[in-house]
MITIBA-170120 format. One line per 8 residues: number of its first residue (from 0); for each residue x, y, z of N, C-alpha, C. Coordinates in steps of 0.2 Angstrom, whole numbers. Example, Ala and Ser with C-alpha at 12.3 -4.5 7.8 and 13.67 -1.06 7.14 Angstrom:
<recs>
0> 66:-28:39:62:-22:39:66:-16:39 | 64:-11:35:68:-5:36:64:0:39
</recs>
This chain:
<recs>
0> 1073:620:-19:1067:622:-15:1069:621:-8 | 1068:626:-4:1070:625:4:1064:627:7 | 1062:623:12:1055:624:15:1057:625:23 | 1053:630:26:1054:631:33:1047:630:37 | 1048:627:43:1042:627:47:1042:631:53 | 1037:635:55:1037:639:61:1032:637:66 | 1034:635:72:1030:633:77:1030:638:82 | 1025:642:83:1025:648:88:1022:646:95
8> 1021:651:99:1020:650:106:1012:649:107 | 1010:648:113:1003:647:115:1002:640:117 | 1002:638:124:1001:631:126:995:628:124 | 989:632:124:983:629:121:983:627:114 | 988:629:110:989:627:103:992:620:103 | 995:618:108:1000:612:107:997:606:104 | 991:604:106:989:598:103:986:599:96 | 984:605:94:982:607:87:989:606:83
16> 994:609:85:1001:608:81:1003:601:81 | 1002:597:87:1004:590:87:1000:586:82 | 993:587:81:989:584:77:991:585:69 | 992:591:68:994:593:61:1001:590:59 | 1006:590:64:1012:587:62:1012:579:62 | 1007:576:65:1006:569:64:1003:568:57 | 999:572:54:997:572:48:1003:573:43 | 1007:577:44:1013:578:40:1017:572:40
24> 1018:569:45:1022:563:46:1019:557:41 | 1013:557:41:1009:552:37:1010:553:30 | 1010:560:28:1011:562:21:1018:563:19 | 1023:561:23:1030:562:22:1032:569:20 | 1029:574:23:1031:580:22:1038:582:25 | 1042:585:22:1049:586:24:1050:594:25 | 1054:596:30:1056:603:31:1064:603:31 | 1067:608:29:1074:609:29:1076:613:35
32> 1071:617:38:1072:621:44:1066:621:48 | 1067:621:55:1061:621:59:1063:626:64 | 1059:632:65:1060:637:70:1055:637:75 | 1057:637:81:1051:636:86:1052:641:92 | 1047:643:95:1047:647:101:1041:645:106 | 1042:646:112:1037:644:117:1035:637:117 | 1028:636:117:1025:629:117:1027:626:110 | 1028:630:105:1031:627:99:1037:623:99
40> 1041:625:104:1048:622:105:1047:615:108 | 1042:614:112:1040:607:115:1038:603:110 | 1033:605:106:1030:601:100:1035:599:95 | 1040:604:94:1045:603:89:1050:598:91 | 1051:598:97:1056:593:100:1053:586:100 | 1046:585:101:1043:579:100:1043:577:93 | 1042:581:89:1042:580:81:1049:577:79 | 1054:580:82:1061:579:79:1065:574:83
48> 1064:574:90:1069:570:94:1065:567:100 | 1060:563:99:1057:560:105:1061:555:108 | 1060:554:115:1064:549:118:1060:543:119 | 1062:537:117:1059:531:118:1052:530:115 | 1051:534:109:1045:533:106:1046:536:99 | 1042:535:94:1042:538:88:1039:545:88 | 1041:549:83:1038:556:83:1030:556:84 | 1027:551:80:1020:551:80:1017:549:86
56> 1020:545:90:1018:543:96:1019:548:101 | 1025:552:101:1026:557:106:1021:563:105 | 1019:564:98:1015:570:97:1008:568:100 | 1006:562:98:999:560:101:999:560:108 | 1004:558:111:1005:558:119:1004:565:122 | 1005:570:118:1004:577:121:996:578:123 | 992:574:121:985:574:124:985:572:131 | 990:568:133:990:566:140:993:571:145
64> 994:577:142:996:583:147:989:585:150 | 984:583:148:977:585:150:976:582:157 | 970:584:159:967:582:166:960:578:164 | 959:573:167:953:569:167:947:574:167 | 942:573:163:936:578:163:933:578:170 | 932:572:173:929:571:179:932:576:185 | 939:576:184:943:581:189:943:588:187 | 944:589:180:944:596:178:938:600:179
72> 932:596:178:926:600:180:925:603:187 | 928:599:191:928:602:198:934:606:200 | 940:605:197:946:608:198:950:610:192 | 948:616:189:950:617:182:957:620:182 | 962:616:184:969:618:184:973:612:182 | 978:614:178:983:608:176:989:608:180 | 988:604:185:993:603:190:999:598:188 | 998:595:182:1003:591:179:1009:596:176
80> 1007:601:173:1011:606:169:1013:611:174 | 1009:614:178:1010:619:182:1012:617:189 | 1018:616:191:1020:613:197:1022:618:202 | 1021:616:209:1023:621:214:1031:622:214 | 1033:629:215:1040:631:215:1043:630:222 | 1050:630:222:1054:630:228:1058:624:229 | 1063:625:233:1068:620:234:1065:614:238 | 1060:615:242:1057:609:246:1053:605:241
88> 1049:609:236:1045:606:231:1050:601:227 | 1055:604:225:1060:600:220:1062:594:224 | 1064:595:230:1066:589:234:1061:583:235 | 1055:586:236:1049:581:236:1048:578:230 | 1048:581:224:1047:578:218:1052:573:216 | 1058:575:217:1064:570:216:1063:564:220 | 1061:565:226:1060:559:231:1054:554:228 | 1049:558:227:1043:554:224:1044:550:218
96> 1047:554:213:1048:551:206:1054:547:205 | 1058:546:211:1063:541:210:1060:534:212 | 1054:534:214:1051:528:216:1049:524:209 | 1051:518:208:1050:515:201:1042:513:201 | 1039:512:206:1032:510:206:1028:516:204 | 1029:522:207:1026:528:206:1027:530:198 | 1033:529:196:1034:531:189:1031:526:184 | 1030:520:186:1027:515:182:1019:517:181
104> 1016:519:187:1009:521:187:1008:527:183 | 1012:532:183:1011:539:180:1013:539:173 | 1018:534:171:1021:534:164:1016:530:159 | 1012:526:162:1008:522:158:1003:526:155 | 1002:526:148:997:530:145:990:527:146 | 985:531:149:979:528:150:975:525:144 | 972:519:145:969:516:140:961:518:140 | 959:520:145:951:522:145:950:527:151
112> 944:530:151:942:535:156:944:533:163 | 942:527:165:943:525:172:951:525:174 | 955:523:169:962:523:171:965:530:171 | 962:534:166:964:541:166:962:544:173 | 956:543:175:954:546:181:959:544:187 | 960:537:187:965:535:193:971:538:192 | 975:538:186:981:541:186:981:549:188 | 976:552:186:976:559:187:974:561:194
120> 970:557:197:968:558:204:975:557:209 | 978:552:206:985:550:210:990:556:209 | 990:559:203:994:565:202:992:570:206 | 986:571:207:983:577:211:985:576:218 | 984:570:221:986:568:227:993:570:229 | 998:568:224:1005:570:225:1006:577:225 | 1003:581:220:1003:588:219:1001:592:226 | 995:589:229:993:592:235:997:591:241
128> 1001:586:241:1005:585:247:1012:589:246 | 1013:590:240:1020:594:238:1020:601:242 | 1025:602:245:1026:608:249:1028:614:244 | 1027:620:246:1029:626:242:1031:632:246 | 1036:635:243:1038:642:246:1036:648:242 | 1031:647:238:1028:653:235:1027:659:240 | 1029:665:238:1028:670:243:1028:677:239 | 1028:682:242:1028:689:239:1034:690:235
136> 1040:687:237:1046:688:233:1048:683:228 | 1043:679:227:1044:674:221:1044:677:214 | 1048:674:210:1049:677:203:1044:674:198 | 1040:669:200:1035:666:196:1031:661:200 | 1025:659:197:1020:655:201:1022:648:201 | 1026:645:196:1027:638:195:1034:636:195 | 1036:630:196:1043:627:195:1043:626:187 | 1049:626:185:1050:624:178:1048:618:176
144> 1046:617:170:1043:610:167:1047:605:169 | 1045:600:173:1049:595:176:1051:588:171 | 1047:587:166:1047:581:162:1051:581:156 | 1054:586:154:1057:587:147:1063:582:146 | 1067:580:151:1072:576:150:1070:568:149 | 1064:567:151:1061:560:150:1058:560:144 | 1056:565:141:1052:565:135:1056:567:128 | 1062:570:129:1066:572:123:1073:569:123
152> 1075:567:118:1082:565:117:1086:570:114 | 1090:574:119:1094:580:116:1100:578:112 | 1102:572:113:1108:569:109:1106:568:102 | 1100:565:102:1097:563:95:1096:570:91 | 1094:575:95:1092:581:91:1098:584:87 | 1104:583:90:1110:586:87:1111:582:80 | 1108:576:79:1110:573:72:1104:572:68 | 1099:576:69:1093:576:64:1095:580:58
160> 1092:579:52:1094:582:46:1092:589:45 | 1086:591:48:1084:598:48:1088:602:52 | 1089:609:50:1091:614:55:1085:615:60 | 1087:616:66:1082:617:71:1084:622:76 | 1079:626:78:1080:632:82:1075:633:88 | 1077:635:94:1072:638:98:1075:645:101 | 1070:649:102:1072:656:104:1071:657:112 | 1074:662:114:1073:664:121:1075:671:122
168> 1072:675:126:1074:682:127:1079:683:132 | 1085:686:131:1090:687:136:1088:694:140 | 1086:693:146:1084:699:150:1090:704:151 | 1096:701:152:1102:705:154:1104:709:148 | 1104:706:142:1107:709:136:1101:713:132 | 1095:711:134:1089:714:131:1089:713:124 | 1090:706:122:1089:704:115:1087:697:115 | 1085:695:109:1082:688:107:1089:684:106
176> 1089:678:108:1094:673:106:1091:667:103 | 1094:664:98:1091:658:95:1097:653:95 | 1094:647:98:1099:642:99:1098:636:94 | 1103:634:91:1103:629:86:1103:622:89 | 1102:617:85:1101:610:87:1108:607:90 | 1113:610:88:1120:608:91:1121:610:98 | 1118:615:100:1119:618:107:1113:617:111 | 1107:615:109:1101:615:113:1102:609:119
184> 1101:611:125:1101:606:130:1094:607:134 | 1093:604:140:1087:605:144:1087:612:146 | 1093:615:148:1093:622:150:1091:627:145 | 1093:626:139:1090:630:133:1083:630:133 | 1080:623:133:1073:623:133:1069:627:139 | 1072:626:145:1069:629:151:1069:637:150 | 1075:639:147:1075:646:145:1070:649:140 | 1069:644:135:1064:646:130:1056:645:133
192> 1055:642:138:1049:641:141:1047:645:147 | 1051:649:149:1050:653:155:1045:659:154 | 1039:658:153:1034:663:152:1033:667:158 | 1034:674:157:1033:679:163:1027:677:167 | 1028:678:174:1024:677:179:1022:670:180 | 1021:666:175:1020:658:176:1026:655:179 | 1032:656:175:1038:653:177:1043:659:178 | 1048:658:183:1053:663:185:1058:663:179
200> 1061:669:178:1066:669:173:1071:664:174 | 1074:661:169:1078:655:169:1085:657:169 | 1090:655:174:1097:657:173:1101:652:169 | 1105:655:165:1109:650:161:1115:655:159 | 1121:652:160:1127:655:158:1128:663:161 | 1125:663:167:1125:670:171:1121:675:168 | 1116:673:164:1111:677:161:1104:674:163 | 1099:679:163:1092:677:164:1088:677:158
208> 1083:672:157:1079:672:151:1072:672:152 | 1068:675:148:1061:674:147:1059:670:141 | 1053:667:140:1051:664:134:1051:668:128 | 1054:666:123:1055:670:117:1048:672:114 | 1043:668:115:1036:669:112:1033:675:115 | 1035:676:121:1032:682:125:1034:689:122 | 1039:689:117:1042:695:114:1041:694:106 | 1042:688:104:1042:687:97:1039:680:96
216> 1032:679:94:1029:673:94:1031:668:89 | 1033:671:83:1034:667:77:1041:668:74 | 1045:673:76:1052:673:75:1054:673:68 | 1050:676:64:1052:677:56:1059:679:55 | 1060:685:58:1067:689:57:1073:684:57 | 1073:681:63:1079:676:64:1079:671:59 | 1074:668:57:1074:663:52:1076:665:45 | 1074:671:43:1077:674:37:1084:676:37
224> 1086:679:43:1093:681:43:1098:675:43 | 1096:669:46:1100:663:46:1099:659:40 | 1093:659:37:1092:655:31:1089:659:25 | 1092:664:22:1090:668:17:1087:664:11 | 1090:657:10:1088:653:5:1081:650:5 | 1078:651:11:1072:648:11:1067:652:7 | 1063:648:3:1058:651:-2:1051:649:0 | 1050:644:4:1043:643:7:1043:642:14
232> 1038:645:17:1037:645:25:1030:643:26 | 1030:638:31:1024:635:33:1023:638:40 | 1017:641:42:1016:643:48:1009:642:51 | 1009:640:57:1002:638:60:998:644:62 | 992:645:59:988:650:61:986:650:69 | 987:655:72:986:655:79:978:656:80 | 976:653:86:969:654:88:966:661:87 | 960:661:84:957:668:83:955:672:89
240> 958:678:89:957:682:95:949:684:96 | 946:685:91:939:687:92:935:681:96 | 936:675:94:933:670:98:936:668:105 | 942:670:106:945:669:113:942:675:117 | 941:681:115:938:686:119:931:684:120 | 930:682:126:923:680:128:922:681:136 | 916:680:138:915:679:145:918:673:148 | 923:675:153:927:669:156:922:665:160
248> 924:658:161:920:654:165:921:654:172 | 928:656:174:930:657:181:936:661:181 | 939:662:187:945:666:187:951:663:184 | 952:657:184:957:653:180:957:654:173 | 950:654:170:949:654:163:951:662:161 | 949:666:165:950:673:164:958:675:163 | 962:672:168:969:672:168:972:669:161 | 969:664:159:972:661:153:970:665:147
256> 964:668:147:962:672:141:967:678:141 | 968:681:147:973:687:147:980:686:145 | 982:679:145:988:677:142:988:676:134 | 983:673:132:982:671:125:981:677:121 | 976:681:123:974:687:118:980:691:116 | 985:693:120:991:697:118:995:692:113 | 996:686:115:1000:681:111:998:681:104 | 991:680:103:988:680:97:989:686:93
264> 988:692:96:989:698:92:997:699:91 | 1001:698:95:1008:698:93:1010:694:87 | 1007:688:87:1008:683:81:1006:686:75 | 999:689:75:996:692:69:1001:698:67 | 1003:702:72:1007:708:70:1013:706:67 | 1016:701:70:1023:698:67:1022:696:60 | 1017:693:58:1015:690:51:1014:696:47 | 1011:701:49:1010:707:45:1017:711:43
272> 1021:712:49:1027:715:48:1032:711:43 | 1032:704:44:1036:700:40:1034:701:32 | 1027:701:31:1025:702:24:1027:708:21 | 1027:714:25:1028:720:23:1036:722:22 | 1039:719:27:1046:721:28:1051:716:25 | 1050:709:26:1055:704:24:1052:700:19 | 1047:701:16:1044:696:11:1041:700:5 | 1045:705:2:1043:709:-3:1049:709:-9
280> 1047:711:-15:1051:712:-20:1055:705:-22 | 1061:705:-23:1065:699:-25:1066:694:-20 | 1064:696:-13:1064:692:-8:1057:689:-6 | 1053:689:-11:1046:687:-10:1046:679:-9 | 1043:677:-4:1043:670:-2:1035:667:-2 | 1034:661:-2:1028:658:-1:1027:657:6 | 1021:661:9:1020:660:16:1013:656:16 | 1014:650:18:1008:645:18:1005:645:26
288> 999:647:27:996:647:33:991:641:34 | 992:637:40:988:632:41:982:635:45 | 976:634:42:970:636:46:967:630:50 | 966:631:56:964:625:60:956:626:60 | 953:620:58:946:620:58:943:617:65 | 942:621:69:940:619:76:932:619:76 | 929:614:78:922:614:79:919:620:82 | 914:623:80:911:629:83:909:627:90
296> 906:621:92:904:619:98:910:619:103 | 916:619:101:922:618:105:925:625:107 | 923:630:104:926:637:106:925:639:113 | 920:638:117:919:639:124:924:636:128 | 927:630:126:931:626:130:939:626:127 | 940:630:122:946:629:118:952:630:122 | 952:634:127:958:635:131:958:630:138 | 954:626:138:954:621:144:959:616:143
304> 961:613:149:966:608:149:963:601:150 | 956:601:149:953:594:150:955:589:144 | 954:583:146:956:578:141:952:578:135 | 945:579:136:941:580:130:943:585:125 | 945:591:128:946:597:124:953:595:120 | 958:593:124:965:592:120:964:586:115 | 960:581:116:959:576:111:955:579:105 | 950:583:106:947:586:101:951:591:96
312> 955:595:100:960:599:96:965:595:92 | 968:590:95:973:585:92:970:583:85 | 964:580:85:961:578:79:958:583:74 | 957:589:77:955:595:73:962:597:69 | 967:597:73:974:598:70:976:593:65 | 975:587:66:976:581:61:972:582:55 | 966:583:55:962:584:49:964:590:45 | 965:596:49:968:602:46:974:601:42
320> 979:597:45:985:595:42:984:591:36 | 980:587:36:978:583:30:976:587:24 | 971:592:26:968:596:21:974:601:18 | 978:603:23:983:608:21:988:604:15 | 990:598:17:995:595:12:991:594:6 | 985:592:6:981:591:-1:981:597:-5 | 980:603:-1:979:609:-5:986:612:-7 | 991:611:-4:998:614:-6:1003:608:-8
328> 1000:603:-11:1005:598:-13:1011:600:-17 | 1009:605:-21:1014:607:-26:1020:612:-23 | 1018:614:-17:1022:619:-13:1027:616:-8 | 1026:609:-7:1029:606:-1:1034:601:-3 | 1039:600:1:1044:595:0:1042:588:3 | 1043:583:0:1041:576:2:1047:572:3 | 1047:568:8:1052:563:9:1051:557:4 | 1054:555:-1:1053:550:-6:1056:544:-4
336> 1060:543:1:1064:537:3:1059:532:6
</recs>
């Protein structure tokens, strides 16, 4: 029995995926292949090769990508993830974050709302001071995600038992590329995370890349081509489009909705194509979809980067993961060591 896990794109799904994977760790669920794209690549790296922490700690810490509710209510922007672009901004951040005291303040996981507010207001102060050269000729709104090398051990990744992949779309060659655990570096991650308009195309080996999830959110085809022996595939169900399409709260919320709706539809279409084209006849495989049980009252806020929302989604993912393992116990592999 060979089991694969697919972690797709969509940053608002991150803590849902993280919660479900935390449940998998507790239940000793094992995968032979992990295929990731977009935000799924980040969560997959936390799951397999976290730096200076256990996988479960790294996954739960994804909640701290959020912004304190007190601040987010007044300024609904995630200035931790979406940093100002430009050489001057890079120099400023390198100077600021080379200070051990500042690093100690920002790297401590908040233990309560007051500490979280202090940390986040301090981050906001630094972000406000940061210069930017964003202009008409810029290729993207934000700088590439700055924290990946502090959070992921890329050397450890090469030695994990599972086969692990992230995808990125090569703009020069107009084709998808999939990178294996033996070749993945921070550059490959940045290439896989360069969502159009938000981040500029990422240059690597004289080629430019966009996030793979913007073209193929779930990457079924590559998984089957590389691992035809896989007979069971676990895929996380993407947020429901019908509930995402709603009256936006503000211009920022409208922008996020405009990104997520196409991603959800691409993922749904990819699953339908996979079932019709790659999962028929003698090649029939078990496709197990994790349905996330998100509280009805949470849907108006489900795309927010507020602490309360990401925490709620993490535990919704955790409970959904537990239910999924209980339901599909006969279909999954378990680590019995």
